[in-house]
Jmol script that loads the backbone (N, CA, C; Angstrom):
load data "model"
ATOM      1  N   UNK A   1     188.157 -84.164 -88.641  1.00  0.00           N
ATOM      2  CA  UNK A   1     187.159 -83.185 -88.632  1.00  0.00           C
ATOM      3  C   UNK A   1     187.725 -81.741 -88.882  1.00  0.00           C
ATOM      4  N   UNK A   2     187.133 -81.023 -89.739  1.00  0.00           N
ATOM      5  CA  UNK A   2     187.663 -79.739 -90.045  1.00  0.00           C
ATOM      6  C   UNK A   2     187.321 -78.755 -88.982  1.00  0.00           C
ATOM      7  N   UNK A   3     188.126 -77.692 -88.851  1.00  0.00           N
ATOM      8  CA  UNK A   3     187.870 -76.635 -87.833  1.00  0.00           C
ATOM      9  C   UNK A   3     186.596 -75.876 -88.251  1.00  0.00           C
ATOM     10  N   UNK A   4     185.808 -75.523 -87.200  1.00  0.00           N
ATOM     11  CA  UNK A   4     184.614 -74.739 -87.456  1.00  0.00           C
ATOM     12  C   UNK A   4     184.990 -73.274 -87.511  1.00  0.00           C
ATOM     13  N   UNK A   5     184.351 -72.564 -88.422  1.00  0.00           N
ATOM     14  CA  UNK A   5     184.426 -71.032 -88.526  1.00  0.00           C
ATOM     15  C   UNK A   5     183.741 -70.484 -87.299  1.00  0.00           C
ATOM     16  N   UNK A   6     184.076 -69.188 -87.102  1.00  0.00           N
ATOM     17  CA  UNK A   6     183.550 -68.460 -85.944  1.00  0.00           C
ATOM     18  C   UNK A   6     182.017 -68.416 -86.122  1.00  0.00           C
ATOM     19  N   UNK A   7     181.489 -68.219 -87.390  1.00  0.00           N
ATOM     20  CA  UNK A   7     180.049 -68.194 -87.598  1.00  0.00           C
ATOM     21  C   UNK A   7     179.426 -69.605 -87.323  1.00  0.00           C
ATOM     22  N   UNK A   8     180.110 -70.668 -87.786  1.00  0.00           N
ATOM     23  CA  UNK A   8     179.569 -72.010 -87.500  1.00  0.00           C
ATOM     24  C   UNK A   8     179.518 -72.299 -85.981  1.00  0.00           C
ATOM     25  N   UNK A   9     180.557 -71.933 -85.288  1.00  0.00           N
ATOM     26  CA  UNK A   9     180.603 -72.097 -83.835  1.00  0.00           C
ATOM     27  C   UNK A   9     179.537 -71.272 -83.165  1.00  0.00           C
ATOM     28  N   UNK A  10     179.292 -70.056 -83.586  1.00  0.00           N
ATOM     29  CA  UNK A  10     178.230 -69.212 -83.027  1.00  0.00           C
ATOM     30  C   UNK A  10     176.841 -69.887 -83.214  1.00  0.00           C
ATOM     31  N   UNK A  11     176.586 -70.353 -84.419  1.00  0.00           N
ATOM     32  CA  UNK A  11     175.280 -71.007 -84.653  1.00  0.00           C
ATOM     33  C   UNK A  11     175.148 -72.306 -83.893  1.00  0.00           C
ATOM     34  N   UNK A  12     176.249 -73.058 -83.799  1.00  0.00           N
ATOM     35  CA  UNK A  12     176.192 -74.295 -82.955  1.00  0.00           C
ATOM     36  C   UNK A  12     175.905 -73.978 -81.537  1.00  0.00           C
ATOM     37  N   UNK A  13     176.536 -72.941 -81.005  1.00  0.00           N
ATOM     38  CA  UNK A  13     176.261 -72.583 -79.567  1.00  0.00           C
ATOM     39  C   UNK A  13     174.862 -72.120 -79.373  1.00  0.00           C
ATOM     40  N   UNK A  14     174.330 -71.376 -80.345  1.00  0.00           N
ATOM     41  CA  UNK A  14     172.933 -70.951 -80.267  1.00  0.00           C
ATOM     42  C   UNK A  14     171.995 -72.081 -80.244  1.00  0.00           C
ATOM     43  N   UNK A  15     172.213 -73.089 -81.073  1.00  0.00           N
ATOM     44  CA  UNK A  15     171.387 -74.288 -81.112  1.00  0.00           C
ATOM     45  C   UNK A  15     171.595 -75.118 -79.852  1.00  0.00           C
ATOM     46  N   UNK A  16     172.803 -75.168 -79.371  1.00  0.00           N
ATOM     47  CA  UNK A  16     173.076 -76.030 -78.164  1.00  0.00           C
ATOM     48  C   UNK A  16     172.354 -75.501 -76.951  1.00  0.00           C
ATOM     49  N   UNK A  17     172.129 -74.213 -76.778  1.00  0.00           N
ATOM     50  CA  UNK A  17     171.514 -73.651 -75.663  1.00  0.00           C
ATOM     51  C   UNK A  17     170.015 -73.992 -75.667  1.00  0.00           C
ATOM     52  N   UNK A  18     169.436 -74.314 -76.808  1.00  0.00           N
ATOM     53  CA  UNK A  18     168.058 -74.688 -76.892  1.00  0.00           C
ATOM     54  C   UNK A  18     167.781 -76.130 -76.640  1.00  0.00           C
ATOM     55  N   UNK A  19     168.915 -76.962 -76.520  1.00  0.00           N
ATOM     56  CA  UNK A  19     168.786 -78.354 -76.220  1.00  0.00           C
ATOM     57  C   UNK A  19     169.233 -78.749 -74.838  1.00  0.00           C
ATOM     58  N   UNK A  20     168.710 -79.853 -74.362  1.00  0.00           N
ATOM     59  CA  UNK A  20     169.109 -80.313 -73.012  1.00  0.00           C
ATOM     60  C   UNK A  20     170.283 -81.295 -73.161  1.00  0.00           C
ATOM     61  N   UNK A  21     170.476 -82.050 -74.200  1.00  0.00           N
ATOM     62  CA  UNK A  21     171.551 -82.897 -74.397  1.00  0.00           C
ATOM     63  C   UNK A  21     172.359 -82.509 -75.643  1.00  0.00           C
ATOM     64  N   UNK A  22     173.669 -82.600 -75.504  1.00  0.00           N
ATOM     65  CA  UNK A  22     174.590 -82.277 -76.625  1.00  0.00           C
ATOM     66  C   UNK A  22     175.322 -83.495 -77.149  1.00  0.00           C
ATOM     67  N   UNK A  23     175.564 -83.527 -78.370  1.00  0.00           N
ATOM     68  CA  UNK A  23     176.508 -84.510 -78.917  1.00  0.00           C
ATOM     69  C   UNK A  23     177.911 -84.083 -78.703  1.00  0.00           C
ATOM     70  N   UNK A  24     178.873 -84.933 -79.156  1.00  0.00           N
ATOM     71  CA  UNK A  24     180.318 -84.663 -78.824  1.00  0.00           C
ATOM     72  C   UNK A  24     180.728 -83.359 -79.445  1.00  0.00           C
ATOM     73  N   UNK A  25     180.347 -82.997 -80.711  1.00  0.00           N
ATOM     74  CA  UNK A  25     180.804 -81.787 -81.345  1.00  0.00           C
ATOM     75  C   UNK A  25     180.224 -80.546 -80.509  1.00  0.00           C
ATOM     76  N   UNK A  26     178.916 -80.700 -80.176  1.00  0.00           N
ATOM     77  CA  UNK A  26     178.296 -79.497 -79.516  1.00  0.00           C
ATOM     78  C   UNK A  26     178.922 -79.475 -78.090  1.00  0.00           C
ATOM     79  N   UNK A  27     179.208 -80.555 -77.417  1.00  0.00           N
ATOM     80  CA  UNK A  27     179.832 -80.418 -76.072  1.00  0.00           C
ATOM     81  C   UNK A  27     181.233 -79.893 -76.184  1.00  0.00           C
ATOM     82  N   UNK A  28     181.896 -80.221 -77.328  1.00  0.00           N
ATOM     83  CA  UNK A  28     183.267 -79.583 -77.434  1.00  0.00           C
ATOM     84  C   UNK A  28     183.170 -78.054 -77.612  1.00  0.00           C
ATOM     85  N   UNK A  29     182.234 -77.642 -78.426  1.00  0.00           N
ATOM     86  CA  UNK A  29     181.963 -76.120 -78.621  1.00  0.00           C
ATOM     87  C   UNK A  29     181.601 -75.557 -77.224  1.00  0.00           C
ATOM     88  N   UNK A  30     180.648 -76.151 -76.584  1.00  0.00           N
ATOM     89  CA  UNK A  30     180.189 -75.662 -75.286  1.00  0.00           C
ATOM     90  C   UNK A  30     181.277 -75.541 -74.235  1.00  0.00           C
ATOM     91  N   UNK A  31     182.166 -76.567 -74.109  1.00  0.00           N
ATOM     92  CA  UNK A  31     183.261 -76.507 -73.128  1.00  0.00           C
ATOM     93  C   UNK A  31     184.557 -75.775 -73.623  1.00  0.00           C
ATOM     94  N   UNK A  32     184.691 -75.740 -74.947  1.00  0.00           N
ATOM     95  CA  UNK A  32     185.951 -75.193 -75.500  1.00  0.00           C
ATOM     96  C   UNK A  32     187.011 -76.216 -75.659  1.00  0.00           C
ATOM     97  N   UNK A  33     186.730 -77.497 -75.355  1.00  0.00           N
ATOM     98  CA  UNK A  33     187.640 -78.632 -75.640  1.00  0.00           C
ATOM     99  C   UNK A  33     187.513 -79.135 -77.051  1.00  0.00           C
ATOM    100  N   UNK A  34     188.415 -79.808 -77.504  1.00  0.00           N
ATOM    101  CA  UNK A  34     188.277 -80.467 -78.830  1.00  0.00           C
ATOM    102  C   UNK A  34     187.539 -81.723 -78.693  1.00  0.00           C
ATOM    103  N   UNK A  35     186.869 -82.162 -79.787  1.00  0.00           N
ATOM    104  CA  UNK A  35     186.206 -83.475 -79.722  1.00  0.00           C
ATOM    105  C   UNK A  35     187.095 -84.596 -79.310  1.00  0.00           C
ATOM    106  N   UNK A  36     188.334 -84.593 -79.750  1.00  0.00           N
ATOM    107  CA  UNK A  36     189.271 -85.630 -79.310  1.00  0.00           C
ATOM    108  C   UNK A  36     189.495 -85.734 -77.843  1.00  0.00           C
ATOM    109  N   UNK A  37     189.589 -84.490 -77.246  1.00  0.00           N
ATOM    110  CA  UNK A  37     189.782 -84.470 -75.757  1.00  0.00           C
ATOM    111  C   UNK A  37     188.541 -84.896 -74.990  1.00  0.00           C
ATOM    112  N   UNK A  38     187.343 -84.538 -75.570  1.00  0.00           N
ATOM    113  CA  UNK A  38     186.113 -85.017 -75.004  1.00  0.00           C
ATOM    114  C   UNK A  38     186.035 -86.550 -74.977  1.00  0.00           C
ATOM    115  N   UNK A  39     186.421 -87.181 -76.107  1.00  0.00           N
ATOM    116  CA  UNK A  39     186.476 -88.665 -76.110  1.00  0.00           C
ATOM    117  C   UNK A  39     187.499 -89.091 -75.131  1.00  0.00           C
ATOM    118  N   UNK A  40     188.662 -88.541 -74.914  1.00  0.00           N
ATOM    119  CA  UNK A  40     189.584 -89.015 -73.999  1.00  0.00           C
ATOM    120  C   UNK A  40     188.978 -88.916 -72.555  1.00  0.00           C
ATOM    121  N   UNK A  41     188.296 -87.858 -72.237  1.00  0.00           N
ATOM    122  CA  UNK A  41     187.731 -87.661 -70.965  1.00  0.00           C
ATOM    123  C   UNK A  41     186.667 -88.716 -70.668  1.00  0.00           C
ATOM    124  N   UNK A  42     185.919 -89.165 -71.713  1.00  0.00           N
ATOM    125  CA  UNK A  42     184.879 -90.211 -71.696  1.00  0.00           C
ATOM    126  C   UNK A  42     185.608 -91.559 -71.400  1.00  0.00           C
ATOM    127  N   UNK A  43     186.698 -91.779 -72.148  1.00  0.00           N
ATOM    128  CA  UNK A  43     187.442 -93.021 -72.014  1.00  0.00           C
ATOM    129  C   UNK A  43     188.024 -93.203 -70.604  1.00  0.00           C
ATOM    130  N   UNK A  44     188.448 -92.077 -70.065  1.00  0.00           N
ATOM    131  CA  UNK A  44     189.040 -92.159 -68.702  1.00  0.00           C
ATOM    132  C   UNK A  44     187.994 -92.100 -67.590  1.00  0.00           C
ATOM    133  N   UNK A  45     186.734 -91.883 -67.996  1.00  0.00           N
ATOM    134  CA  UNK A  45     185.622 -91.827 -67.011  1.00  0.00           C
ATOM    135  C   UNK A  45     185.648 -90.493 -66.195  1.00  0.00           C
ATOM    136  N   UNK A  46     186.143 -89.473 -66.813  1.00  0.00           N
ATOM    137  CA  UNK A  46     186.297 -88.219 -66.050  1.00  0.00           C
ATOM    138  C   UNK A  46     185.236 -87.258 -66.314  1.00  0.00           C
ATOM    139  N   UNK A  47     184.339 -87.521 -67.228  1.00  0.00           N
ATOM    140  CA  UNK A  47     183.237 -86.665 -67.540  1.00  0.00           C
ATOM    141  C   UNK A  47     181.940 -87.424 -67.665  1.00  0.00           C
ATOM    142  N   UNK A  48     180.925 -86.829 -67.130  1.00  0.00           N
ATOM    143  CA  UNK A  48     179.565 -87.529 -67.119  1.00  0.00           C
ATOM    144  C   UNK A  48     179.046 -87.527 -68.601  1.00  0.00           C
ATOM    145  N   UNK A  49     178.405 -88.698 -68.965  1.00  0.00           N
ATOM    146  CA  UNK A  49     177.898 -88.837 -70.362  1.00  0.00           C
ATOM    147  C   UNK A  49     176.781 -89.841 -70.334  1.00  0.00           C
ATOM    148  N   UNK A  50     176.039 -89.839 -71.448  1.00  0.00           N
ATOM    149  CA  UNK A  50     174.970 -90.785 -71.662  1.00  0.00           C
ATOM    150  C   UNK A  50     175.244 -91.489 -72.988  1.00  0.00           C
ATOM    151  N   UNK A  51     174.873 -92.770 -73.051  1.00  0.00           N
ATOM    152  CA  UNK A  51     175.068 -93.637 -74.247  1.00  0.00           C
ATOM    153  C   UNK A  51     173.896 -94.415 -74.436  1.00  0.00           C
ATOM    154  N   UNK A  52     172.769 -93.918 -74.840  1.00  0.00           N
ATOM    155  CA  UNK A  52     171.533 -94.686 -74.820  1.00  0.00           C
ATOM    156  C   UNK A  52     171.423 -95.828 -75.827  1.00  0.00           C
ATOM    157  N   UNK A  53     172.160 -95.700 -76.933  1.00  0.00           N
ATOM    158  CA  UNK A  53     172.089 -96.824 -77.909  1.00  0.00           C
ATOM    159  C   UNK A  53     173.333 -97.679 -77.923  1.00  0.00           C
ATOM    160  N   UNK A  54     174.204 -97.299 -76.928  1.00  0.00           N
ATOM    161  CA  UNK A  54     175.502 -98.053 -76.947  1.00  0.00           C
ATOM    162  C   UNK A  54     176.537 -97.556 -77.936  1.00  0.00           C
ATOM    163  N   UNK A  55     176.219 -96.597 -78.634  1.00  0.00           N
ATOM    164  CA  UNK A  55     177.143 -95.965 -79.710  1.00  0.00           C
ATOM    165  C   UNK A  55     177.379 -94.567 -79.528  1.00  0.00           C
ATOM    166  N   UNK A  56     176.320 -93.797 -79.748  1.00  0.00           N
ATOM    167  CA  UNK A  56     176.437 -92.380 -79.823  1.00  0.00           C
ATOM    168  C   UNK A  56     176.446 -91.781 -78.339  1.00  0.00           C
ATOM    169  N   UNK A  57     177.317 -90.791 -78.080  1.00  0.00           N
ATOM    170  CA  UNK A  57     177.484 -90.164 -76.815  1.00  0.00           C
ATOM    171  C   UNK A  57     176.636 -88.864 -76.758  1.00  0.00           C
ATOM    172  N   UNK A  58     176.053 -88.637 -75.571  1.00  0.00           N
ATOM    173  CA  UNK A  58     175.324 -87.399 -75.313  1.00  0.00           C
ATOM    174  C   UNK A  58     175.835 -86.881 -73.969  1.00  0.00           C
ATOM    175  N   UNK A  59     175.720 -85.553 -73.834  1.00  0.00           N
ATOM    176  CA  UNK A  59     176.129 -84.867 -72.579  1.00  0.00           C
ATOM    177  C   UNK A  59     174.993 -83.861 -72.264  1.00  0.00           C
ATOM    178  N   UNK A  60     174.541 -84.036 -70.936  1.00  0.00           N
ATOM    179  CA  UNK A  60     173.528 -83.075 -70.447  1.00  0.00           C
ATOM    180  C   UNK A  60     174.235 -81.753 -70.109  1.00  0.00           C
ATOM    181  N   UNK A  61     173.687 -80.699 -70.506  1.00  0.00           N
ATOM    182  CA  UNK A  61     174.306 -79.341 -70.207  1.00  0.00           C
ATOM    183  C   UNK A  61     174.468 -79.133 -68.748  1.00  0.00           C
ATOM    184  N   UNK A  62     173.462 -79.464 -68.068  1.00  0.00           N
ATOM    185  CA  UNK A  62     173.544 -79.336 -66.579  1.00  0.00           C
ATOM    186  C   UNK A  62     174.651 -80.082 -65.923  1.00  0.00           C
ATOM    187  N   UNK A  63     174.869 -81.341 -66.462  1.00  0.00           N
ATOM    188  CA  UNK A  63     175.983 -82.206 -65.922  1.00  0.00           C
ATOM    189  C   UNK A  63     177.330 -81.566 -66.282  1.00  0.00           C
ATOM    190  N   UNK A  64     177.443 -80.977 -67.516  1.00  0.00           N
ATOM    191  CA  UNK A  64     178.728 -80.369 -67.881  1.00  0.00           C
ATOM    192  C   UNK A  64     178.968 -79.217 -67.050  1.00  0.00           C
ATOM    193  N   UNK A  65     177.910 -78.365 -66.757  1.00  0.00           N
ATOM    194  CA  UNK A  65     178.128 -77.161 -65.862  1.00  0.00           C
ATOM    195  C   UNK A  65     178.585 -77.633 -64.488  1.00  0.00           C
ATOM    196  N   UNK A  66     177.928 -78.640 -63.976  1.00  0.00           N
ATOM    197  CA  UNK A  66     178.330 -79.174 -62.629  1.00  0.00           C
ATOM    198  C   UNK A  66     179.703 -79.657 -62.599  1.00  0.00           C
ATOM    199  N   UNK A  67     180.101 -80.338 -63.661  1.00  0.00           N
ATOM    200  CA  UNK A  67     181.413 -81.004 -63.762  1.00  0.00           C
ATOM    201  C   UNK A  67     182.532 -79.941 -63.766  1.00  0.00           C
ATOM    202  N   UNK A  68     182.235 -78.878 -64.563  1.00  0.00           N
ATOM    203  CA  UNK A  68     183.181 -77.799 -64.679  1.00  0.00           C
ATOM    204  C   UNK A  68     183.293 -77.053 -63.312  1.00  0.00           C
ATOM    205  N   UNK A  69     182.127 -76.751 -62.672  1.00  0.00           N
ATOM    206  CA  UNK A  69     182.126 -76.087 -61.443  1.00  0.00           C
ATOM    207  C   UNK A  69     182.776 -76.829 -60.391  1.00  0.00           C
ATOM    208  N   UNK A  70     182.801 -78.156 -60.305  1.00  0.00           N
ATOM    209  CA  UNK A  70     183.337 -79.021 -59.258  1.00  0.00           C
ATOM    210  C   UNK A  70     184.856 -78.882 -59.241  1.00  0.00           C
ATOM    211  N   UNK A  71     185.528 -78.361 -60.313  1.00  0.00           N
ATOM    212  CA  UNK A  71     186.893 -78.284 -60.363  1.00  0.00           C
ATOM    213  C   UNK A  71     187.435 -76.814 -59.964  1.00  0.00           C
ATOM    214  N   UNK A  72     186.552 -76.110 -59.316  1.00  0.00           N
ATOM    215  CA  UNK A  72     186.891 -74.739 -58.945  1.00  0.00           C
ATOM    216  C   UNK A  72     188.111 -74.641 -57.961  1.00  0.00           C
ATOM    217  N   UNK A  73     189.020 -73.806 -58.284  1.00  0.00           N
ATOM    218  CA  UNK A  73     190.157 -73.532 -57.377  1.00  0.00           C
ATOM    219  C   UNK A  73     189.923 -72.148 -56.770  1.00  0.00           C
ATOM    220  N   UNK A  74     189.954 -72.093 -55.426  1.00  0.00           N
ATOM    221  CA  UNK A  74     189.737 -70.893 -54.735  1.00  0.00           C
ATOM    222  C   UNK A  74     190.802 -69.896 -54.977  1.00  0.00           C
ATOM    223  N   UNK A  75     190.537 -68.598 -55.017  1.00  0.00           N
ATOM    224  CA  UNK A  75     191.436 -67.554 -55.134  1.00  0.00           C
ATOM    225  C   UNK A  75     192.064 -67.376 -53.807  1.00  0.00           C
ATOM    226  N   UNK A  76     193.227 -66.671 -53.765  1.00  0.00           N
ATOM    227  CA  UNK A  76     193.910 -66.371 -52.506  1.00  0.00           C
ATOM    228  C   UNK A  76     193.008 -65.581 -51.581  1.00  0.00           C
ATOM    229  N   UNK A  77     192.255 -64.666 -52.188  1.00  0.00           N
ATOM    230  CA  UNK A  77     191.293 -63.850 -51.302  1.00  0.00           C
ATOM    231  C   UNK A  77     190.187 -64.724 -50.699  1.00  0.00           C
ATOM    232  N   UNK A  78     189.691 -65.714 -51.422  1.00  0.00           N
ATOM    233  CA  UNK A  78     188.665 -66.638 -50.896  1.00  0.00           C
ATOM    234  C   UNK A  78     189.260 -67.503 -49.785  1.00  0.00           C
ATOM    235  N   UNK A  79     190.434 -67.887 -49.964  1.00  0.00           N
ATOM    236  CA  UNK A  79     191.118 -68.714 -48.929  1.00  0.00           C
ATOM    237  C   UNK A  79     191.370 -67.869 -47.643  1.00  0.00           C
ATOM    238  N   UNK A  80     191.722 -66.648 -47.789  1.00  0.00           N
ATOM    239  CA  UNK A  80     191.955 -65.736 -46.746  1.00  0.00           C
ATOM    240  C   UNK A  80     190.692 -65.477 -45.969  1.00  0.00           C
ATOM    241  N   UNK A  81     189.604 -65.197 -46.701  1.00  0.00           N
ATOM    242  CA  UNK A  81     188.282 -64.977 -46.060  1.00  0.00           C
ATOM    243  C   UNK A  81     187.793 -66.252 -45.365  1.00  0.00           C
ATOM    244  N   UNK A  82     188.053 -67.398 -45.893  1.00  0.00           N
ATOM    245  CA  UNK A  82     187.634 -68.678 -45.205  1.00  0.00           C
ATOM    246  C   UNK A  82     188.404 -68.770 -43.917  1.00  0.00           C
ATOM    247  N   UNK A  83     189.663 -68.475 -43.984  1.00  0.00           N
ATOM    248  CA  UNK A  83     190.524 -68.458 -42.732  1.00  0.00           C
ATOM    249  C   UNK A  83     190.006 -67.522 -41.697  1.00  0.00           C
ATOM    250  N   UNK A  84     189.734 -66.270 -42.169  1.00  0.00           N
ATOM    251  CA  UNK A  84     189.265 -65.248 -41.265  1.00  0.00           C
ATOM    252  C   UNK A  84     187.896 -65.622 -40.623  1.00  0.00           C
ATOM    253  N   UNK A  85     187.086 -66.282 -41.439  1.00  0.00           N
ATOM    254  CA  UNK A  85     185.716 -66.607 -40.895  1.00  0.00           C
ATOM    255  C   UNK A  85     185.746 -67.999 -40.104  1.00  0.00           C
ATOM    256  N   UNK A  86     186.912 -68.577 -40.093  1.00  0.00           N
ATOM    257  CA  UNK A  86     187.008 -69.918 -39.376  1.00  0.00           C
ATOM    258  C   UNK A  86     186.405 -71.041 -40.134  1.00  0.00           C
ATOM    259  N   UNK A  87     186.292 -70.924 -41.400  1.00  0.00           N
ATOM    260  CA  UNK A  87     185.663 -71.966 -42.219  1.00  0.00           C
ATOM    261  C   UNK A  87     186.704 -72.622 -43.118  1.00  0.00           C
ATOM    262  N   UNK A  88     187.982 -72.349 -42.784  1.00  0.00           N
ATOM    263  CA  UNK A  88     189.050 -72.949 -43.516  1.00  0.00           C
ATOM    264  C   UNK A  88     189.219 -74.426 -43.258  1.00  0.00           C
ATOM    265  N   UNK A  89     189.500 -75.221 -44.221  1.00  0.00           N
ATOM    266  CA  UNK A  89     189.666 -76.637 -44.038  1.00  0.00           C
ATOM    267  C   UNK A  89     191.093 -77.119 -43.898  1.00  0.00           C
ATOM    268  N   UNK A  90     191.943 -76.105 -43.515  1.00  0.00           N
ATOM    269  CA  UNK A  90     193.364 -76.359 -43.403  1.00  0.00           C
ATOM    270  C   UNK A  90     193.654 -77.127 -42.074  1.00  0.00           C
TER     271      UNK A  90
END
end "model"
wireframe off; spacefill off
backbone 0.3
color backbone group
């Protein structure tokens, strides 16, 4: 697959935001990962996806957002505030 120009990426992102489900190329633009890496994540079972026909992959934008948010690493300041508030899980 050839690399997308900035204009093509911009148009694809604009279209993607109007949709609820994205294909692999759209999901790669949305997340910033390459399509190859998206396929690797699917193969490893590390990313949520839909496969209604048994062939083509789809990704729900909401699922991608939740998946990305689930991997948040707290800043030192957030850890300190948790400790100060007694909500630290240490």
